[in-house]
N, C-alpha and C positions, 0 to 999 in steps of 0.2 A: 712568858716575857717578864723580865724583872722590871721594877719601877725605873731603874736607870735606863734600860733598853727603851722603855716607853718614852721617857724624857727625851733621849737623844733622837728618837724617831720624830717625835712631835715638835722638837725645837727647830727642825729643818735647817734653813740657811745659817742660823745663828751657831748651831753646832758645827756644821760643815766648814764654815768660815774660820772657826777656831782650830779644828784639828787639821785643816788643809791650808792654813795660813802660809804666806810666802816665807816667813821665818822658819816654819817647820819644813817646808819643801827644801829650803836652802840648807838646813841641817842635814837632811838626808843626802843631798847632792854634795855636801862638803864645801859648798860655795858661800856660806854665810860669812859676811864681813866679820873679821875678828873683833872689831870695835863694837859691833852689835851684840855679839855673844858675851863679851866682857861686861858690857853695861847690864845685860840681862843677868849675869851671874852676880854682879854687885847688888842689884836691886832684889834678886831672889834671896839673898842673905837677910835683908830687912823683911822681906815677905814672910820668911819662915818664922821670924819672931812673932809676927802678928798672927800667923796660923797657930802657933802654940797657944796664944791667948784665946783664939777661937775654940780650941779643944778644951781649955780650962772652962770656958763658958758652956761647952757641951756637957761637961761633967756636972756643972751646976744645974743645967736644965734637964738632965736625964731623970727619968722616973723609975729606973730599975738599977739595982746594984751592978748588974752585968754591964749596962751601958755606961754607968759611972766609971767602972774599972776600965772599960775599953777606951773611953775618952782620956782618962788619966794616963793609961799606958801609951796612947798616941802622943800625948803632950810630952811625956818623958822621952819617947823615941825621937820626937822632933828636936828637943833640946839637947839630949845626950848622945844621940846617934846621927841623925840626919844632918844636923848643923855641923857636927864635927866632920862628917864625910864631905859636906859641901865646902868647908874651909880647906880640907885637904885637897879636894879637886881644884878649887880656885887657886891654890898655891901653884899649880901647874900652869896657870895663866898669869902668874905674877901678881896675884892679889892676896893681901894679908887680911886677917880678921879685923885687926885694928883699923885699917883703912876703910874696910867696908862698913864697919860699925859707925864710923864718923860721917858717912855720906848722908846727904839729904835724900828724903824719899822723893821719887818721881811721882808726878800726879797720877799716872796710870796705876802705880803701886798703891797709892793711897786710896784710889777709887775702888779697887777690888777688895782690898783687905777691910776697909771700913764698911763696904757693902755687906760683906759676909758677917761681920760682927753686928751690924745693925739688924740684919735679918734674924740673928740669934737673939738679940735683945728684944726686938719687937714681937717675934713669933715664938714658936716652941722649938724643941730639939729637931723635929722633922724639917722645919723651915731652915734651920742652921745647916743640917747635913745635906739638904738639897743645894744650898748655896756653896757648900764645900765640894760637892761632887764633881763639877767640871775640872777642878784642879786635881783632886786626889785620884779620881778614877780616870779622868781625861789624860793625864800624863802617861798612865799605863796603856791606854788605848793608842796614844800617839807612838810611844816607844815600840809597842808590838807591831803596829802598822809599818813603821820605818824598818824594823828588823826583818819583816817578811817581804817588804817591797823589793823586787828584783832590781829596781832602778837605784836603790840606795847604794851610795859609794862605800865600798868596803876598805880597800887598800888606801892608806894615806888620808883617810877622812879624819880631820882633827876633832870631829864631834862624835866619833864612833863610841867612845867611852860613855858619853852622855846617853846615847841611844841604848847601849847595852845595859846601863843602870836601870832605866825605866822599863826595858823589855825583860829584865832578869827576874829570876824566880822570887827573890826577896821582895821586890816591889810589887810583883804580880800577886803575891799573897796579901799585901796591903789592899790592893784593888779588890780582890775577892771579898775581904772582910768588909770593905766599905759598901760594896754592892749588897751584901747580905744584911748589913746594918740598915740600909735604906729600906729594904723589904720588911724587916722586923718593925721598924718605926711606922711604915705605911700600914702594916697589919693592925697596929695598936692605935694609931692616931689618924690615919688617912681615911678619906672617903671621896667620892666623886665630886662632891661640892667643893672640896678643897683643891682638887687637882688643877684647875686653871691657874690659881694663884701660885701653886708650887711650880708649875711649868714656867710661868713668867719669871719666877726666881731663878730657875735653871737657865732660861734663855738669857736673862740679864747677866748672870755670872759667866756664861759662855762668851757674851759680847765683851765683858770686861777682861776675860782671859785673852781674847783676840787683841784687845788694847795693850795688854802686857807684852805680847809678841811685837806689836807695832812699835811700842816704846823703844825696843832695841834697834829696830830698823831706822826709826826717826833719829835716834841719837847718832848712829853711824853716818847718817846723811847730813848732819849739821856741819857747817863750815867750822874748821878748827880756829880757835882764837889765837891770834898772832902771839 
């Protein structure tokens, strides 16, 4: 059992509420309100900027050159590859990079990104990667689950490309690297005395991820201003 497997098992409802959130179910069914998804995409652009900062912090906190290089490579990938892919994808939803960059952060976005960075600042690199895991690894778990689910809508699903992106080989390689990195960090820095605090970090991050999904649904449910 990997450390990630142990975390998600022991996180219980916090994990299941995240990966099985109504937002995720509606993605699979193709019934998610377009306004909810657009708002999620807008905020996710801002989210990626802060996650790049988190990986810069991971490089600073790393205690081996291997982990420093891995964190630096991930930061470059976020800034130079994933954000460009995100902008290209968002263009299909009528969103421009300039417009997204000018948006205010939603409080749910601020809550999760600042939590991750705070755990990295207050703790060590294992604390930081534990806080990152529900996002980095969780999106791969969600994408794979939706891809394999026979109830996922295939034809005409406007979110099929999003599902394919996170279920695809390129992202799944990122997931495997993140799982292996957690295990390496646990072997060097972890012990059973630390596990309860790490688990609580993982559970809190999972709850904040659920809040990120709910942010989109809440935005779509708000009455439009005249």
